[in-house]
Backbone bond lengths (Angstrom), bond angles and torsions (degrees), N, CA, C in turn:
res aa  C-N    CA-C-N  psi(-1)  N-CA   C-N-CA  omega(-1)  CA-C   N-CA-C  phi
1 M - - - 1.478 - - 1.470 112.91 -
2 A 1.294 121.60 134.92 1.415 120.96 -178.59 1.580 108.37 -78.34
3 E 1.307 115.56 -41.10 1.479 121.57 179.69 1.508 106.86 -96.71
4 A 1.401 112.21 139.48 1.458 116.77 179.83 1.556 108.11 -83.32
5 A 1.322 116.92 -31.77 1.463 118.17 -177.43 1.573 108.88 -97.55
6 L 1.328 115.12 124.29 1.411 120.62 178.20 1.507 111.54 -101.92
7 S 1.397 115.58 144.47 1.475 115.01 178.51 1.505 110.18 -75.30
8 T 1.263 114.78 171.13 1.546 120.17 -177.45 1.550 109.32 -63.44
9 S 1.328 117.62 -41.15 1.465 118.20 -178.18 1.565 112.35 -64.58
10 Q 1.360 111.39 -37.34 1.484 113.13 179.11 1.516 113.12 -68.39
11 I 1.391 116.39 -35.15 1.448 118.69 176.85 1.521 110.56 -66.47
12 V 1.376 118.31 -37.06 1.449 120.90 179.53 1.494 111.58 -65.85
13 V 1.369 115.99 -40.83 1.462 120.02 177.67 1.511 112.37 -65.50
14 Q 1.314 116.07 -43.07 1.479 117.58 174.19 1.422 116.06 -59.71
15 V 1.304 119.33 -43.00 1.454 124.79 177.71 1.543 109.66 -61.98
16 C 1.337 117.59 -45.00 1.435 119.04 -179.69 1.522 109.11 -66.37
17 L 1.322 120.29 -43.92 1.484 116.58 176.88 1.491 115.54 -62.77
18 F 1.366 115.61 -33.73 1.447 118.48 177.46 1.522 112.63 -67.62
19 V 1.325 117.31 -37.62 1.433 122.48 175.31 1.551 112.86 -62.30
20 V 1.350 113.37 -44.07 1.490 117.78 -178.73 1.486 108.03 -68.34
21 A 1.302 121.19 -42.00 1.411 123.85 176.03 1.545 113.79 -58.82
22 A 1.317 112.87 -45.75 1.519 119.11 -178.64 1.575 109.65 -62.67
23 I 1.354 115.73 -40.37 1.495 119.27 179.81 1.501 109.64 -67.35
24 A 1.350 115.50 -40.47 1.473 115.35 179.76 1.490 114.69 -69.62
25 L 1.331 118.57 -37.49 1.514 120.35 174.84 1.442 110.27 -66.81
26 F 1.354 120.53 -42.95 1.469 120.91 -179.44 1.521 111.88 -67.64
27 G 1.325 119.90 -37.01 1.409 121.07 176.09 1.488 113.32 -68.04
28 G 1.360 115.23 -39.46 1.502 118.56 176.58 1.519 112.35 -64.78
29 A 1.334 117.02 -41.66 1.461 117.98 178.62 1.535 110.19 -69.27
30 L 1.258 117.46 -38.03 1.479 120.63 179.22 1.535 110.87 -60.98
31 Q 1.373 115.50 -41.04 1.462 118.81 -178.41 1.539 109.22 -73.95
32 L 1.350 119.12 -28.89 1.473 119.79 174.94 1.490 108.09 -67.90
33 V 1.306 122.06 -39.02 1.418 124.14 -175.11 1.546 109.56 -75.52
34 L 1.239 117.39 -49.84 1.447 123.93 -171.66 1.580 110.86 -83.71
35 G 1.270 117.60 -30.35 1.429 121.30 -174.11 1.582 108.77 83.45
36 Q 1.338 112.30 168.35 1.433 117.03 -178.26 1.539 110.53 -73.77
37 P 1.335 116.94 138.25 1.492 117.09 179.72 1.503 113.14 -67.24
38 D 1.310 115.07 144.63 1.502 120.44 176.78 1.513 107.86 -77.53
39 T 1.338 112.37 113.32 1.500 117.29 177.05 1.501 109.16 -104.59
40 S 1.317 118.24 139.76 1.474 120.32 177.60 1.524 106.20 -105.73
41 P 1.359 118.41 146.99 1.443 120.01 177.01 1.541 111.52 -64.04
42 S 1.359 113.58 142.93 1.420 116.82 179.39 1.528 110.25 -78.89
43 L 1.331 114.86 126.81 1.455 120.27 -176.21 1.511 110.62 -93.30
44 P 1.311 118.00 144.35 1.509 118.32 179.52 1.529 107.70 -63.99
45 G 1.340 116.10 142.74 1.447 121.21 179.57 1.545 113.67 83.06
46 S 1.311 116.36 8.09 1.436 115.52 179.93 1.486 114.21 -90.74
47 G 1.328 116.46 -2.56 1.478 121.13 177.57 1.541 112.15 88.27
48 L 1.326 116.90 -1.58 1.502 120.65 178.87 1.564 104.86 -92.37
49 P 1.365 113.92 142.94 1.428 117.00 176.23 1.553 110.46 -71.35
50 T 1.301 117.72 141.06 1.455 124.75 -176.44 1.519 109.35 -92.15
């Protein structure tokens, strides 16, 4: 960073980007560990919305 002091809006943006990146990394790692869930096609008459 060129400036040592960040404005409030810059801090808010950095925190939001960090949270989004952390969620993406955690979700990607979780999917690598667990694998993709087995989804079955919804059949008509099963009571599930299509």
